[in-house]
C-alpha positions in Angstrom: -7.6 13.6 18.9 -6.6 12.3 21.5 -2.8 11.2 22.4 -2.0 8.1 24.4 1.8 7.4 25.1 3.3 4.9 27.5 5.6 6.2 30.5 8.0 4.6 32.8 7.0 4.4 36.0 9.4 2.4 37.7 12.9 0.6 37.1 12.8 -2.7 36.4 14.8 -4.8 39.3 16.3 -7.8 37.3 13.4 -9.1 34.4 11.0 -6.3 33.2 7.5 -6.7 34.4 3.8 -4.7 33.1 3.9 -2.8 36.2 7.5 -0.8 34.8 5.0 0.9 32.7 2.0 3.2 32.6 -0.7 4.2 29.9 -1.9 8.0 29.9 -3.8 10.4 27.9 -2.4 13.2 26.6 -3.1 16.4 23.8 -1.9 15.6 20.8 0.6 18.2 20.6 0.6 20.9 17.9 3.8 21.9 16.2 6.0 25.0 16.1 7.8 26.3 13.4 10.2 23.6 11.4 8.2 20.5 13.0 6.0 18.0 11.9 3.1 17.0 14.1 3.3 12.7 12.8 0.8 10.3 13.5 2.5 6.9 14.4 1.2 4.2 12.5 4.5 1.6 13.8 6.3 0.9 16.5 10.3 -0.8 17.0 10.7 -2.9 20.0 14.4 -3.5 20.3 16.9 -4.8 23.2 18.2 -1.3 23.7 15.6 -0.2 25.6 16.4 -2.4 28.0 19.5 -0.5 29.0 17.4 2.9 28.8 14.7 1.7 31.4 17.7 1.5 33.8 19.9 5.2 35.5 23.1 3.1 34.7 26.0 5.2 32.8 25.8 4.4 29.0 26.8 5.5 25.6 23.1 7.7 26.0 21.0 9.6 28.8 18.5 6.9 30.6 14.8 7.5 30.2 13.7 9.4 32.8 10.5 8.4 35.6 7.6 9.2 33.9 9.3 9.9 30.7 7.7 8.8 27.5 9.6 5.0 26.3 11.8 6.1 23.5 11.9 4.4 20.3 11.9 4.3 16.5 8.4 4.8 15.0 7.1 5.0 11.0 3.6 7.0 10.6 2.2 9.7 8.6 2.8 13.5 8.7 -0.8 14.8 9.6 0.3 18.9 9.6 3.2 20.2 8.7 4.5 23.5 9.6 8.3 21.9 8.0 8.8 22.9 4.4 10.3 19.9 3.3 7.6 17.5 4.0 3.8 17.7 3.9 0.6 16.2 5.3 0.8 12.6 4.0 4.6 11.7 4.0 5.7 9.4 5.7 8.9 9.6 8.0 11.0 7.8 10.7 11.1 9.6 14.0 12.3 8.8 17.7 8.8 9.2 19.2 8.7 6.5 21.2 5.8 5.0 22.4 2.7 6.9 21.8 0.5 7.9 19.2 1.1 11.2 18.2 4.1 13.7 18.6 5.7 16.4 17.4 9.2 17.1 15.8 11.4 18.2 13.4 13.5 14.9 13.5 12.1 13.3 10.9 13.2 11.5 7.5 10.5 11.0 4.6 10.8 7.7 3.3 9.1 5.9 0.7 6.2 4.1 1.7 5.1 3.2 -1.5 7.6 1.7 -2.7 8.8 -0.6 0.6 6.5 -2.2 3.8 6.6 1.2 6.0 7.1 -1.0 8.6 10.3 -2.5 6.8 12.0 1.0 7.7 12.2 -0.2 11.0 13.8 -3.4 10.6 15.7 -4.8 7.6 16.1 -1.1 6.0 16.2 0.5 9.5 18.4 0.6 12.2 19.0 -3.0 12.9 19.8 -3.3 9.0 22.3 -0.5 9.3 24.0 -2.1 11.9 24.3 -5.1 10.6 26.2 -3.2 7.4 28.0 -1.6 9.3 28.9 -3.5 12.2 29.9 -6.6 9.6 31.4 -4.4 6.7 33.5 -2.3 9.2 34.3 -3.9 12.4 34.5 -7.2 10.8 35.9 -7.2 7.5 35.1 -10.4 6.2 36.7 -11.0 3.4 35.0 -13.8 0.7 35.7 -17.6 1.8 36.2 -16.3 5.5 33.4 -17.8 8.4 31.3 -15.7 10.0 29.2 -16.1 12.8 26.3 -14.5 14.1 24.2 -15.1 17.6 20.2 -14.3 17.8 20.8 -15.2 13.7 16.8 -14.8 13.3 16.2 -11.4 14.5 16.6 -8.7 13.4 20.1 -7.4 13.3 21.3 -11.4 13.2 19.0 -12.4 9.9 20.5 -9.3 7.7 24.2 -10.0 8.9 24.1 -13.8 7.9 22.5 -12.7 4.8 25.1 -10.0 3.9 27.5 -12.4 4.8 26.6 -14.7 2.0 26.2 -12.0 -0.2 30.0 -11.2 0.8 31.0 -14.6 -0.6 31.3 -15.7 3.3 30.3 -18.9 4.9 27.2 -17.9 7.6 26.8 -19.6 10.5 23.6 -18.6 13.1 22.8 -19.0 16.4 19.3 -19.7 17.6 17.1 -20.9 20.0 15.1 -24.0 19.2 14.9 -25.8 15.9 11.9 -23.7 14.4 14.2 -20.5 13.8 17.3 -22.7 13.3 15.1 -24.0 10.3 14.0 -20.7 9.5 17.6 -19.5 9.4 19.2 -22.2 7.0 15.8 -22.5 4.7 14.4 -19.2 4.7 17.9 -16.9 4.5 20.3 -19.2 3.2 22.4 -19.7 5.9 25.2 -22.4 5.8 24.0 -23.4 9.3 22.2 -22.5 12.2 23.6 -24.5 15.8 20.2 -24.5 18.3 22.2 -23.0 21.8 18.8 -24.2 23.3 20.4 -27.9 22.8 23.6 -27.6 24.4 26.1 -28.5 22.4 28.1 -25.2 21.0 31.2 -26.1 22.6 31.0 -29.3 20.1 29.4 -27.4 16.7 31.4 -24.1 16.6 34.7 -24.1 15.1 36.8 -22.2 13.1 35.6 -18.3 13.6 36.6 -15.9 11.4 34.1 -12.7 12.5 32.0 -13.5 15.5 29.1 -11.1 15.5 27.6 -11.0 18.9 24.2 -10.1 19.8 24.0 -12.1 23.1 26.8 -12.0 25.2 27.4 -14.2 28.0 27.9 -18.3 27.9 27.8 -18.2 24.1 30.7 -15.4 24.0 32.7 -17.1 25.9 32.7 -20.4 23.5 32.8 -18.3 20.3 36.2 -16.9 22.4 37.6 -19.8 22.6 36.5 -21.2 18.8 38.0 -18.0 16.9 41.0 -18.1 14.5 43.8 -16.6 14.4 43.4 -12.6 13.8 39.6 -13.4 14.4 37.3 -10.2 14.4 34.3 -9.4 17.2 32.0 -7.6 16.6 29.7 -6.8 20.3 26.3 -5.4 19.4 24.3 -6.4 21.6 24.2 -8.4 25.0 20.8 -9.2 25.8 21.8 -12.3 27.7 23.1 -9.4 30.8 20.0 -7.3 30.6 18.0 -8.8 32.8 21.0 -10.3 35.2 21.3 -9.1 38.5 24.6 -10.3 38.5 26.8 -10.0 34.5 28.2 -13.0 33.2 32.2 -13.0 33.7 33.8 -14.6 30.3 36.5 -17.4 31.3 37.8 -17.4 27.8 39.8 -14.1 27.7 43.5 -15.8 27.3 41.5 -16.1 23.8 42.1 -12.7 23.0 46.0 -12.8 23.8 46.6 -15.9 22.3 45.0 -15.3 18.6 45.5 -12.1 18.9 41.6 -11.4 18.8 40.1 -7.6 17.6 36.7 -7.0 19.8 35.3 -3.7 19.0 32.0 -2.2 20.2 28.5 -1.3 17.5 27.1 1.2 17.9 25.1 2.5 14.8 24.8 6.3 15.6 28.7 6.4 15.1 28.1 5.9 10.8 25.2 8.2 11.0 26.8 10.3 8.5 26.9 6.9 6.3 23.4 6.2 6.5 22.4 7.1 3.4 25.3 4.5 1.4 23.6 1.1 4.1 20.2 2.5 3.4 20.7 2.4 -0.8 23.0 -0.9 -0.2 20.3 -3.1 1.7 17.5 -1.3 -0.7 19.3 -2.8 -3.7 19.8 -6.1 -2.1 15.6 -6.3 -1.3 14.4 -5.3 -4.6 16.8 -7.8 -6.1 15.2 -10.5 -3.9 17.9 -10.9 -2.5 17.5 -9.3 1.3 14.3 -11.6 3.0 13.1 -10.6 6.3 10.2 -11.7 8.9 8.7 -9.5 11.7 6.8 -10.3 15.0 4.0 -8.1 15.8 1.8 -7.4 18.2 -1.5 -4.9 18.1 -2.1 -1.6 19.8 0.1 0.5 22.2 -1.0 -1.1 25.0 0.5 -4.0 24.0 3.9 -2.3 23.9 5.0 -3.7 27.4 4.3 -7.5 26.5 5.9 -7.0 23.2 9.0 -5.8 25.1 8.8 -8.4 27.6 8.5 -11.1 24.8 11.5 -9.6 22.9 14.2 -9.9 25.7 13.2 -13.4 26.8 13.5 -14.6 23.1 9.8 -15.4 22.4 10.1 -13.2 19.1 10.6 -14.4 15.3 12.3 -11.8 13.7 12.0 -8.1 14.2 9.3 -6.9 16.9 6.6 -4.6 16.2 4.2 -3.0 17.6 1.4 -2.1 14.9 -0.5 1.1 15.8 -3.0 2.4 13.5 
């Protein structure tokens, strides 16, 4: 066996390029006591990775030059020195952009009951982000209007479906008619607005909860359309991740006038309750009440292009790399 891995070759200035990465060959590691050797089958690509390519201060340390790119993976145990896991078990890990890795931090999942890739999307970090962000920060009440940006993406698609399940009106924002049609016809949102059409200021109104995945001008428009005592969940700011100058909101006065609550959302804050979210999301999926869609690129070498496409809005649903 031979390992392959992609490391950070340089820090991007503005948009990420393929030259910011380097594909390397390396020996397959041997697991130590308490560890398992995992063959990665799926790699998750997520917007937060752009921030980790920077050396700017954030909620976690960035990737060093020459270090394996970070990322959640789903794979199969090929060798175990951990009494709780055996060869053949399917596990979730944080092994990053590589084919093999040894780790003590592996969570066993049921790859027979649910497609393994779903544990990186709807039943994984994106789904849990949607669950805790909406439930704990958004605190929607039946009959309220919940608006979510990047509504066809891994987090946004779950937010809107949960809003409907919890008795709310779900409104999405997405880029392009095809994505908006998917959000309403397949996912069951009440409405979806195409931000590329340039009519959001007229279309958005009376928002009780805004779940923000993009930041920038769309957040600014939403601020002006919030109802009294509305709640804003700041989950992502993808519109700013590649900008040389961050967008400066013009409607912050609305926070004062409408007594809005704005809170950032990092899923790690709820790690002690991941089991609760997995049980709830798994139950909805088993009952046919939760749907998902995946964008898949093939092979580790395709990961940089997959991330670049994701950051430019080229994905449709959860962005994944199929490694084997």
